C-alpha positions in Angstrom: 45.3 13.5 -180.5 42.9 11.6 -182.8 39.9 10.2 -181.0 38.9 6.6 -181.6 36.0 5.8 -183.8 34.3 2.4 -184.3 31.3 1.1 -186.3 29.7 -2.1 -185.2 27.3 -3.6 -187.8 24.9 -6.5 -187.0 22.2 -8.1 -189.1 19.1 -8.6 -187.0 15.9 -10.3 -188.1 14.3 -7.4 -190.0 16.9 -4.6 -189.7 20.5 -3.8 -189.6 21.9 -2.4 -186.3 24.7 0.1 -186.7 26.4 1.3 -183.5 28.7 4.3 -183.7 31.2 5.0 -181.0 33.6 7.9 -180.5 34.1 10.7 -183.0 32.7 10.7 -186.6 34.9 13.3 -188.2 37.0 13.9 -191.3 39.5 11.3 -190.3 36.8 8.6 -189.9 34.0 9.5 -192.3 35.6 7.7 -195.3 35.9 4.5 -193.4 32.3 4.9 -192.2 31.0 5.5 -195.7 32.9 2.5 -197.1 31.5 0.2 -194.4 28.0 1.5 -194.8 27.9 1.1 -198.6 28.0 -2.7 -198.2 25.3 -2.5 -195.5 22.9 -0.6 -197.8 23.1 -3.6 -200.3 21.8 -6.0 -197.7 18.3 -7.6 -197.9 17.1 -5.9 -194.6 14.5 -3.1 -195.0 15.6 -0.9 -192.2 19.0 0.5 -191.0 18.9 1.7 -187.4 21.9 3.8 -186.4 22.6 3.9 -182.6 24.3 7.2 -181.7 24.2 6.8 -177.9 28.0 6.4 -177.8 28.8 9.0 -180.5 30.5 11.9 -178.7 31.3 14.1 -181.7 30.4 14.7 -185.3 31.7 17.3 -187.7 30.6 18.4 -191.2 32.4 15.4 -192.9 30.6 13.0 -190.6 27.3 14.7 -191.4 28.1 14.5 -195.1 28.8 10.8 -194.8 25.4 10.3 -193.1 23.6 12.4 -195.8 25.3 10.3 -198.4 24.2 7.1 -196.6 20.6 8.5 -196.5 20.7 9.0 -200.2 22.1 5.5 -200.9 19.6 4.0 -198.5 16.6 5.5 -200.3 18.0 4.5 -203.7 18.1 1.0 -202.4 14.6 1.1 -200.9 15.9 1.1 -197.3 14.7 3.2 -194.5 17.4 4.9 -192.4 16.5 5.7 -188.8 18.8 7.3 -186.2 18.3 7.2 -182.4 20.1 8.1 -179.2 21.6 11.5 -180.1 23.3 13.1 -177.2 24.2 16.7 -176.2 26.4 18.3 -178.8 25.7 15.8 -181.5 21.9 16.5 -181.1 22.7 20.2 -181.2 24.6 19.9 -184.4 21.7 18.1 -186.1 19.4 20.9 -184.9 21.7 23.7 -186.0 22.1 22.2 -189.5 18.4 21.4 -189.7 19.3 17.8 -190.4 16.9 16.8 -187.7 14.2 17.6 -190.3 15.9 15.4 -192.9 16.6 12.3 -190.9 14.1 10.2 -189.0 15.4 10.6 -185.5 14.2 8.8 -182.4 15.1 8.9 -178.7 15.2 5.1 -178.1 15.7 1.9 -180.2 12.1 0.9 -179.3 10.8 4.0 -180.9 13.0 3.6 -183.9 11.8 0.0 -184.4 8.1 0.9 -184.1 
């Protein structure tokens, strides 16, 4: 059974809030990438990705995030991730992507 996935994007005063829910996998990574490419073109300086409700990520999902990071820096945006849980956090550590992304525990830390 395919797990649900959703992306909620909101423009805040000085950043863009992106809330990921469910499973970011091969089925959903293309949709995620497409939605995020528009976001990168916005006038906000920061993109904050909330992963508190992301229950799973696979290599395709990680690839989509790496692609987003590349597009963000090309557009002079800073990408920050926060709220990684359990197995998602473990995958970032195993792949050493925790050294590539700016990762925080809370939104307050990510905004600081």
